[in-house]
C-alpha beads as a LAMMPS data file, in Angstrom:
LAMMPS data file: protein, C-alpha beads

264 atoms
263 bonds

1 atom types
1 bond types

-500.0 500.0 xlo xhi
-500.0 500.0 ylo yhi
-500.0 500.0 zlo zhi

Masses

1 110.0

Atoms # bond

1 1 1 0.000 0.000 0.000
2 1 1 1.278 3.474 -0.912
3 1 1 2.664 5.754 1.795
4 1 1 0.056 8.324 2.740
5 1 1 0.772 12.040 2.905
6 1 1 -0.665 14.416 5.468
7 1 1 -3.789 16.175 4.155
8 1 1 -3.497 19.850 3.371
9 1 1 -5.053 22.408 5.654
10 1 1 -8.021 24.226 4.140
11 1 1 -7.865 27.977 3.768
12 1 1 -10.618 28.139 6.401
13 1 1 -8.443 26.415 8.987
14 1 1 -7.780 23.184 10.808
15 1 1 -11.378 22.686 11.913
16 1 1 -13.091 23.302 8.569
17 1 1 -15.549 20.544 7.554
18 1 1 -16.748 22.071 4.283
19 1 1 -17.701 19.349 1.810
20 1 1 -17.897 16.620 4.446
21 1 1 -21.000 14.567 5.228
22 1 1 -21.642 13.244 8.727
23 1 1 -24.087 10.740 10.202
24 1 1 -24.714 11.314 13.914
25 1 1 -26.914 8.899 15.852
26 1 1 -28.829 10.115 18.881
27 1 1 -28.652 13.643 17.492
28 1 1 -32.129 14.956 18.284
29 1 1 -30.934 16.219 21.676
30 1 1 -28.028 16.478 24.086
31 1 1 -24.496 15.628 23.005
32 1 1 -25.532 14.337 19.577
33 1 1 -27.443 17.503 18.748
34 1 1 -24.544 19.702 19.848
35 1 1 -22.167 17.721 17.635
36 1 1 -24.512 18.024 14.644
37 1 1 -24.908 21.769 15.145
38 1 1 -21.172 22.359 15.449
39 1 1 -20.416 20.167 12.441
40 1 1 -22.889 22.199 10.371
41 1 1 -21.343 25.418 11.662
42 1 1 -17.994 24.190 10.357
43 1 1 -19.490 23.462 6.939
44 1 1 -20.507 19.789 7.100
45 1 1 -23.801 18.361 5.947
46 1 1 -25.406 16.235 8.638
47 1 1 -27.912 13.426 8.984
48 1 1 -29.941 13.828 12.174
49 1 1 -31.128 10.536 13.618
50 1 1 -32.864 9.167 16.690
51 1 1 -35.862 6.920 17.264
52 1 1 -38.638 9.495 16.816
53 1 1 -39.182 11.404 13.590
54 1 1 -40.586 14.600 15.121
55 1 1 -37.545 15.605 17.204
56 1 1 -35.208 14.721 14.316
57 1 1 -37.175 16.938 11.946
58 1 1 -37.146 19.818 14.445
59 1 1 -33.354 19.708 14.774
60 1 1 -32.825 19.406 11.022
61 1 1 -35.160 22.352 10.425
62 1 1 -33.288 24.484 12.970
63 1 1 -29.949 23.700 11.336
64 1 1 -31.318 24.344 7.834
65 1 1 -32.722 27.690 8.960
66 1 1 -29.174 28.793 9.739
67 1 1 -27.289 26.713 7.174
68 1 1 -29.695 25.975 4.296
69 1 1 -29.510 22.488 2.848
70 1 1 -27.098 21.188 5.460
71 1 1 -29.332 18.742 7.349
72 1 1 -31.728 15.879 6.778
73 1 1 -33.772 13.919 9.311
74 1 1 -33.692 10.109 9.177
75 1 1 -35.234 8.433 12.239
76 1 1 -33.668 5.083 13.115
77 1 1 -33.572 2.712 16.066
78 1 1 -30.034 1.522 16.798
79 1 1 -31.393 -1.887 17.779
80 1 1 -32.497 -2.427 14.162
81 1 1 -29.814 -3.223 11.595
82 1 1 -32.356 -2.506 8.855
83 1 1 -33.052 0.955 10.301
84 1 1 -29.362 1.745 10.431
85 1 1 -28.799 0.605 6.874
86 1 1 -31.665 2.836 5.772
87 1 1 -30.025 5.727 7.641
88 1 1 -26.831 5.238 5.652
89 1 1 -28.700 4.773 2.380
90 1 1 -30.834 7.899 2.835
91 1 1 -27.766 9.951 3.750
92 1 1 -25.969 8.855 0.593
93 1 1 -29.089 9.516 -1.458
94 1 1 -29.308 13.076 -0.118
95 1 1 -25.632 14.023 0.083
96 1 1 -23.749 11.509 -2.065
97 1 1 -21.421 9.960 0.509
98 1 1 -20.551 9.565 4.186
99 1 1 -17.232 10.989 5.416
100 1 1 -17.833 11.035 9.165
101 1 1 -19.707 8.613 11.405
102 1 1 -20.522 9.529 15.004
103 1 1 -21.878 6.605 17.035
104 1 1 -23.503 8.558 19.846
105 1 1 -26.812 6.820 20.621
106 1 1 -26.731 4.345 23.506
107 1 1 -28.995 2.517 25.963
108 1 1 -28.939 2.023 29.711
109 1 1 -32.201 0.378 30.818
110 1 1 -30.898 -0.925 34.149
111 1 1 -29.765 0.778 37.374
112 1 1 -28.653 -1.487 40.188
113 1 1 -26.352 -4.333 41.130
114 1 1 -24.559 -6.235 38.381
115 1 1 -25.693 -9.348 40.226
116 1 1 -29.350 -8.500 39.628
117 1 1 -29.393 -7.513 35.949
118 1 1 -31.581 -9.670 33.735
119 1 1 -30.235 -11.360 30.633
120 1 1 -32.555 -9.285 28.460
121 1 1 -31.341 -5.980 29.909
122 1 1 -27.687 -7.024 29.725
123 1 1 -28.065 -8.183 26.133
124 1 1 -29.845 -4.956 25.137
125 1 1 -27.049 -2.801 26.555
126 1 1 -24.319 -4.804 24.846
127 1 1 -26.197 -4.995 21.558
128 1 1 -27.146 -1.325 21.349
129 1 1 -23.900 0.086 22.709
130 1 1 -21.362 -2.217 21.032
131 1 1 -22.809 -4.420 18.307
132 1 1 -24.806 -1.604 16.679
133 1 1 -21.653 0.512 16.512
134 1 1 -19.848 -2.290 14.707
135 1 1 -22.785 -2.617 12.289
136 1 1 -22.525 1.056 11.397
137 1 1 -18.772 0.891 10.886
138 1 1 -19.271 -2.085 8.572
139 1 1 -21.795 -0.018 6.608
140 1 1 -19.523 2.988 6.030
141 1 1 -16.027 1.478 5.943
142 1 1 -16.102 0.243 2.319
143 1 1 -16.705 3.703 0.819
144 1 1 -14.211 5.309 3.209
145 1 1 -11.601 2.739 2.192
146 1 1 -12.296 3.415 -1.490
147 1 1 -11.744 7.157 -0.948
148 1 1 -8.815 6.602 1.457
149 1 1 -10.381 8.984 3.932
150 1 1 -12.793 8.945 6.862
151 1 1 -13.347 9.641 10.535
152 1 1 -15.313 7.389 12.892
153 1 1 -16.075 8.680 16.387
154 1 1 -17.641 6.574 19.130
155 1 1 -19.049 8.418 22.136
156 1 1 -17.959 6.291 25.076
157 1 1 -17.914 7.343 28.759
158 1 1 -15.553 7.652 31.689
159 1 1 -17.688 4.818 33.041
160 1 1 -15.571 2.620 30.791
161 1 1 -12.488 3.597 32.803
162 1 1 -13.690 2.705 36.291
163 1 1 -16.021 0.372 38.105
164 1 1 -19.612 1.054 39.087
165 1 1 -21.949 -0.583 41.556
166 1 1 -25.089 0.678 39.812
167 1 1 -24.467 1.002 36.039
168 1 1 -22.004 -1.837 35.617
169 1 1 -23.300 -3.210 32.328
170 1 1 -23.301 0.251 30.762
171 1 1 -19.692 0.733 31.902
172 1 1 -18.733 -2.641 30.425
173 1 1 -20.208 -1.600 27.086
174 1 1 -18.345 1.714 27.123
175 1 1 -15.038 0.009 27.916
176 1 1 -15.697 -2.331 24.992
177 1 1 -16.256 0.665 22.715
178 1 1 -12.752 1.881 23.539
179 1 1 -11.337 -1.483 22.503
180 1 1 -13.519 -1.498 19.384
181 1 1 -11.954 1.829 18.392
182 1 1 -8.437 0.514 18.986
183 1 1 -9.086 -2.602 16.923
184 1 1 -10.636 -0.683 14.050
185 1 1 -7.946 1.987 14.124
186 1 1 -5.336 -0.659 13.461
187 1 1 -7.355 -2.269 10.699
188 1 1 -8.492 0.898 8.934
189 1 1 -5.490 3.141 9.547
190 1 1 -3.702 2.096 6.334
191 1 1 -6.716 3.500 4.466
192 1 1 -6.422 6.881 6.217
193 1 1 -9.557 6.186 8.276
194 1 1 -9.300 7.397 11.849
195 1 1 -11.281 5.701 14.615
196 1 1 -11.475 7.258 18.073
197 1 1 -13.604 7.493 21.199
198 1 1 -14.654 10.481 23.247
199 1 1 -15.272 9.615 26.895
200 1 1 -17.409 12.283 28.581
201 1 1 -17.809 12.695 32.278
202 1 1 -21.203 13.678 33.655
203 1 1 -22.841 15.998 31.115
204 1 1 -26.081 17.884 31.695
205 1 1 -28.292 15.948 29.301
206 1 1 -31.680 14.264 29.615
207 1 1 -29.909 10.873 29.380
208 1 1 -28.092 11.558 32.683
209 1 1 -30.795 13.734 34.244
210 1 1 -31.308 11.522 37.296
211 1 1 -27.734 12.249 38.382
212 1 1 -27.875 16.059 38.311
213 1 1 -31.464 17.318 38.170
214 1 1 -31.574 18.826 41.665
215 1 1 -29.366 21.568 43.146
216 1 1 -28.057 19.088 45.701
217 1 1 -27.396 16.468 43.033
218 1 1 -25.524 18.886 40.812
219 1 1 -23.481 20.173 43.741
220 1 1 -22.588 16.650 44.780
221 1 1 -21.706 15.573 41.240
222 1 1 -19.572 18.619 40.449
223 1 1 -17.783 18.910 43.803
224 1 1 -15.252 16.216 42.916
225 1 1 -14.448 17.774 39.552
226 1 1 -11.428 20.111 39.441
227 1 1 -13.296 22.560 37.184
228 1 1 -16.189 22.509 39.689
229 1 1 -18.927 22.174 37.105
230 1 1 -20.699 19.506 35.097
231 1 1 -20.184 19.200 31.376
232 1 1 -22.334 20.826 28.729
233 1 1 -23.055 19.154 25.364
234 1 1 -20.856 21.714 23.598
235 1 1 -17.876 20.563 25.676
236 1 1 -18.113 17.195 23.929
237 1 1 -18.949 18.682 20.531
238 1 1 -15.586 20.470 20.494
239 1 1 -13.725 17.181 20.848
240 1 1 -15.811 15.664 18.049
241 1 1 -15.043 18.570 15.701
242 1 1 -11.342 18.072 16.422
243 1 1 -11.498 14.363 15.617
244 1 1 -13.563 14.870 12.462
245 1 1 -11.398 17.629 10.994
246 1 1 -7.864 18.147 9.697
247 1 1 -6.911 19.092 13.260
248 1 1 -7.268 15.433 14.243
249 1 1 -5.668 13.962 11.123
250 1 1 -2.908 12.193 13.081
251 1 1 -5.091 10.990 15.949
252 1 1 -6.458 7.450 15.849
253 1 1 -7.117 4.571 18.222
254 1 1 -7.457 6.994 21.113
255 1 1 -9.975 7.707 23.847
256 1 1 -10.142 11.413 24.547
257 1 1 -11.445 11.998 28.066
258 1 1 -13.528 15.153 28.463
259 1 1 -14.643 15.209 32.089
260 1 1 -13.557 18.449 33.750
261 1 1 -10.679 16.562 35.337
262 1 1 -12.775 14.153 37.409
263 1 1 -10.615 11.145 36.466
264 1 1 -7.333 13.028 36.970

Bonds

1 1 1 2
2 1 2 3
3 1 3 4
4 1 4 5
5 1 5 6
6 1 6 7
7 1 7 8
8 1 8 9
9 1 9 10
10 1 10 11
11 1 11 12
12 1 12 13
13 1 13 14
14 1 14 15
15 1 15 16
16 1 16 17
17 1 17 18
18 1 18 19
19 1 19 20
20 1 20 21
21 1 21 22
22 1 22 23
23 1 23 24
24 1 24 25
25 1 25 26
26 1 26 27
27 1 27 28
28 1 28 29
29 1 29 30
30 1 30 31
31 1 31 32
32 1 32 33
33 1 33 34
34 1 34 35
35 1 35 36
36 1 36 37
37 1 37 38
38 1 38 39
39 1 39 40
40 1 40 41
41 1 41 42
42 1 42 43
43 1 43 44
44 1 44 45
45 1 45 46
46 1 46 47
47 1 47 48
48 1 48 49
49 1 49 50
50 1 50 51
51 1 51 52
52 1 52 53
53 1 53 54
54 1 54 55
55 1 55 56
56 1 56 57
57 1 57 58
58 1 58 59
59 1 59 60
60 1 60 61
61 1 61 62
62 1 62 63
63 1 63 64
64 1 64 65
65 1 65 66
66 1 66 67
67 1 67 68
68 1 68 69
69 1 69 70
70 1 70 71
71 1 71 72
72 1 72 73
73 1 73 74
74 1 74 75
75 1 75 76
76 1 76 77
77 1 77 78
78 1 78 79
79 1 79 80
80 1 80 81
81 1 81 82
82 1 82 83
83 1 83 84
84 1 84 85
85 1 85 86
86 1 86 87
87 1 87 88
88 1 88 89
89 1 89 90
90 1 90 91
91 1 91 92
92 1 92 93
93 1 93 94
94 1 94 95
95 1 95 96
96 1 96 97
97 1 97 98
98 1 98 99
99 1 99 100
100 1 100 101
101 1 101 102
102 1 102 103
103 1 103 104
104 1 104 105
105 1 105 106
106 1 106 107
107 1 107 108
108 1 108 109
109 1 109 110
110 1 110 111
111 1 111 112
112 1 112 113
113 1 113 114
114 1 114 115
115 1 115 116
116 1 116 117
117 1 117 118
118 1 118 119
119 1 119 120
120 1 120 121
121 1 121 122
122 1 122 123
123 1 123 124
124 1 124 125
125 1 125 126
126 1 126 127
127 1 127 128
128 1 128 129
129 1 129 130
130 1 130 131
131 1 131 132
132 1 132 133
133 1 133 134
134 1 134 135
135 1 135 136
136 1 136 137
137 1 137 138
138 1 138 139
139 1 139 140
140 1 140 141
141 1 141 142
142 1 142 143
143 1 143 144
144 1 144 145
145 1 145 146
146 1 146 147
147 1 147 148
148 1 148 149
149 1 149 150
150 1 150 151
151 1 151 152
152 1 152 153
153 1 153 154
154 1 154 155
155 1 155 156
156 1 156 157
157 1 157 158
158 1 158 159
159 1 159 160
160 1 160 161
161 1 161 162
162 1 162 163
163 1 163 164
164 1 164 165
165 1 165 166
166 1 166 167
167 1 167 168
168 1 168 169
169 1 169 170
170 1 170 171
171 1 171 172
172 1 172 173
173 1 173 174
174 1 174 175
175 1 175 176
176 1 176 177
177 1 177 178
178 1 178 179
179 1 179 180
180 1 180 181
181 1 181 182
182 1 182 183
183 1 183 184
184 1 184 185
185 1 185 186
186 1 186 187
187 1 187 188
188 1 188 189
189 1 189 190
190 1 190 191
191 1 191 192
192 1 192 193
193 1 193 194
194 1 194 195
195 1 195 196
196 1 196 197
197 1 197 198
198 1 198 199
199 1 199 200
200 1 200 201
201 1 201 202
202 1 202 203
203 1 203 204
204 1 204 205
205 1 205 206
206 1 206 207
207 1 207 208
208 1 208 209
209 1 209 210
210 1 210 211
211 1 211 212
212 1 212 213
213 1 213 214
214 1 214 215
215 1 215 216
216 1 216 217
217 1 217 218
218 1 218 219
219 1 219 220
220 1 220 221
221 1 221 222
222 1 222 223
223 1 223 224
224 1 224 225
225 1 225 226
226 1 226 227
227 1 227 228
228 1 228 229
229 1 229 230
230 1 230 231
231 1 231 232
232 1 232 233
233 1 233 234
234 1 234 235
235 1 235 236
236 1 236 237
237 1 237 238
238 1 238 239
239 1 239 240
240 1 240 241
241 1 241 242
242 1 242 243
243 1 243 244
244 1 244 245
245 1 245 246
246 1 246 247
247 1 247 248
248 1 248 249
249 1 249 250
250 1 250 251
251 1 251 252
252 1 252 253
253 1 253 254
254 1 254 255
255 1 255 256
256 1 256 257
257 1 257 258
258 1 258 259
259 1 259 260
260 1 260 261
261 1 261 262
262 1 262 263
263 1 263 264
């Protein structure tokens, strides 16, 4: 295989995404929405996807109002391989190709002891948070390999770096995502495809609302963080823009921790 050269920096800068097309799962709210909005701001066209059509259409409309023609809405359930394939197909139909994949959607239907989790709940977490990500990579990798270019970003969690007595299965799945990125980085690197994880700490989203949605809860959660605050979706979006753009062109197989210093 030929030796690859570093890509040139666009006149608009290291973080320019003009001409790129991104699929972002779980992008009707929270971290996924922030990533989609920031990608569009940097020039990318984006496919907004989550389970329900209405919220997806609202986000796409808001992006198109500011950046006309830059967003489509394609609802999809990550537990359905057929839904995910349709997401990829509709994105290509609208925008021609897929340059960036952000695997953001995840499930956590169980809170409690690892000893008490049912097989169904455990299987759902592993399937939605690991297997579905591998499905999506399999769906986009061939065209990225043909173009010798691509960025795949998996939103993991600092839960994958430490144990938990109450969300153990979720943490297992997020640790597995880090290994999935390392494996794929090695396999796809020769094709100039970068595969990385972002591991957020506690971010103020609906997904994590039970952990911060009272003044006392937020104070307790942020008190152990050196920056003394919880994360905002935009804090994670910045890391995703870095990994998707020329700025991250020599970064692959990594897990970038964005947690206000709580794991330091």
